[in-house]
C-alpha positions as CSV (number, residue, x, y, z in Angstrom):
1,X,23.8,-40.6,24.1
2,X,24.8,-38.1,26.7
3,X,22.7,-35.1,27.0
4,X,24.3,-31.8,25.9
5,X,23.9,-28.9,28.2
6,X,20.5,-27.0,27.8
7,X,22.5,-23.7,27.4
8,X,24.1,-25.2,24.3
9,X,20.6,-25.7,22.8
10,X,19.6,-22.2,23.6
11,X,22.8,-20.9,21.9
12,X,22.1,-23.0,18.9
13,X,18.5,-21.8,18.6
14,X,19.7,-18.1,19.0
15,X,22.3,-18.5,16.3
16,X,19.6,-20.1,14.1
17,X,17.2,-17.3,14.9
18,X,19.9,-14.7,13.9
19,X,20.5,-16.6,10.6
20,X,16.7,-16.6,9.9
21,X,16.6,-12.9,10.6
22,X,19.4,-12.4,8.0
23,X,17.5,-14.6,5.4
24,X,14.2,-12.6,6.2
25,X,16.1,-9.3,5.6
26,X,17.6,-10.6,2.3
27,X,14.1,-11.6,1.0
28,X,12.8,-8.1,2.0
29,X,15.4,-6.4,0.2
30,X,14.8,-8.6,-2.8
31,X,11.1,-7.7,-2.6
32,X,11.9,-4.1,-2.5
33,X,14.2,-4.3,-5.5
34,X,11.5,-6.2,-7.4
35,X,8.9,-3.5,-6.6
36,X,11.2,-0.8,-8.0
37,X,11.0,-0.1,-11.8
38,X,14.8,-0.2,-12.0
39,X,16.9,-3.2,-13.1
40,X,16.9,-6.1,-10.8
41,X,20.4,-7.1,-9.7
42,X,19.9,-10.9,-9.9
43,X,23.5,-12.0,-9.5
44,X,23.8,-10.0,-6.2
45,X,20.8,-11.8,-4.6
46,X,21.9,-15.1,-6.0
47,X,25.5,-14.5,-4.5
48,X,24.0,-13.6,-1.1
49,X,21.9,-16.7,-1.0
50,X,24.7,-18.9,-2.0
51,X,26.9,-17.3,0.7
52,X,24.2,-18.3,3.3
53,X,24.0,-21.9,2.3
54,X,27.1,-23.3,4.3
55,X,26.0,-21.4,7.4
56,X,22.4,-22.8,7.0
57,X,23.7,-26.3,6.6
58,X,25.8,-26.0,9.7
59,X,22.9,-24.7,11.7
60,X,20.5,-27.5,10.5
61,X,23.2,-30.0,11.3
62,X,23.3,-28.7,14.8
63,X,19.5,-28.7,15.1
64,X,19.4,-32.3,13.8
65,X,21.7,-33.4,16.6
66,X,19.3,-32.0,19.1
67,X,16.3,-33.6,17.4
68,X,18.2,-36.9,17.6
69,X,18.8,-36.3,21.4
70,X,15.1,-35.7,21.9
71,X,14.1,-38.8,19.9
72,X,16.4,-40.9,22.1
73,X,14.4,-39.8,25.2
74,X,16.4,-36.8,26.2
75,X,14.5,-33.5,26.9
76,X,15.5,-30.2,28.2
77,X,14.9,-29.4,31.8
78,X,11.6,-27.7,32.8
79,X,13.3,-24.4,33.7
80,X,14.3,-23.8,30.1
81,X,11.4,-25.3,28.2
82,X,9.3,-22.1,28.3
83,X,12.1,-20.0,26.8
84,X,13.0,-22.6,24.2
85,X,9.4,-23.0,23.2
86,X,9.1,-19.1,22.7
87,X,12.3,-19.2,20.7
88,X,11.1,-22.2,18.5
89,X,7.7,-20.3,18.0
90,X,9.5,-17.2,16.9
91,X,11.7,-19.1,14.5
92,X,8.7,-20.9,13.0
93,X,7.0,-17.6,12.4
94,X,10.0,-16.3,10.7
95,X,10.4,-19.3,8.5
96,X,6.7,-19.0,7.4
97,X,7.3,-15.3,6.6
98,X,10.5,-16.3,4.6
99,X,8.5,-18.9,2.6
100,X,5.7,-16.4,1.9
101,X,8.3,-13.7,0.7
102,X,10.0,-16.3,-1.4
103,X,6.8,-17.1,-3.1
104,X,5.9,-13.5,-3.7
105,X,9.5,-12.8,-5.0
106,X,9.2,-15.8,-7.4
107,X,5.9,-14.5,-8.8
108,X,7.3,-11.1,-9.3
109,X,10.4,-12.6,-11.0
110,X,8.0,-14.6,-13.3
111,X,6.0,-11.3,-14.1
112,X,9.3,-9.7,-15.1
113,X,10.2,-12.7,-17.3
114,X,13.3,-13.4,-15.2
115,X,12.2,-16.8,-13.9
116,X,11.1,-19.8,-15.9
117,X,7.6,-21.1,-15.0
118,X,9.0,-24.5,-14.0
119,X,10.6,-22.7,-11.0
120,X,7.2,-21.9,-9.4
121,X,5.9,-24.2,-6.7
122,X,3.4,-26.9,-7.7
123,X,-0.3,-25.8,-7.3
124,X,-0.6,-27.9,-4.1
125,X,2.0,-25.5,-2.5
126,X,-0.2,-22.5,-3.5
127,X,-3.1,-23.6,-1.3
128,X,-3.9,-21.2,1.7
129,X,-2.5,-22.5,4.9
130,X,-0.2,-25.0,3.1
131,X,2.8,-24.0,5.2
132,X,0.8,-24.1,8.5
133,X,-0.6,-27.6,7.6
134,X,3.0,-28.7,6.8
135,X,4.3,-27.6,10.1
136,X,1.3,-29.3,11.9
137,X,1.9,-32.6,10.2
138,X,5.6,-32.6,10.9
139,X,5.8,-31.0,14.4
140,X,6.6,-33.0,17.6
141,X,3.9,-32.0,19.9
């Protein structure tokens, strides 16, 4: 497998970070709407999440290609590893915040009677530090 240019990995990570920022903004807006006493526009948020899915799938496909390259022995050069590590850490932090907001929003929806209880995460997923432990188990150190 030939090594893709390191700039391409940087671009892929920057695009993924921008997508994560968009998802994070969506969940913040949803949390704000759920905090208000007014009606919750469920279809609006459903539609926005559904519109994000193809872009998320493409981004994940791009990231999987890089992960395959790393498994095959390839690695980015030392001159980019610090920047890429910082970008990866920033993305992981955003993903953990997204998961936390999603959990809070689902609980708020349940409290309003807008979500059936089977849509809540299993009790194991509600343990403190569950997401951090999940990252630690699946990260390539």
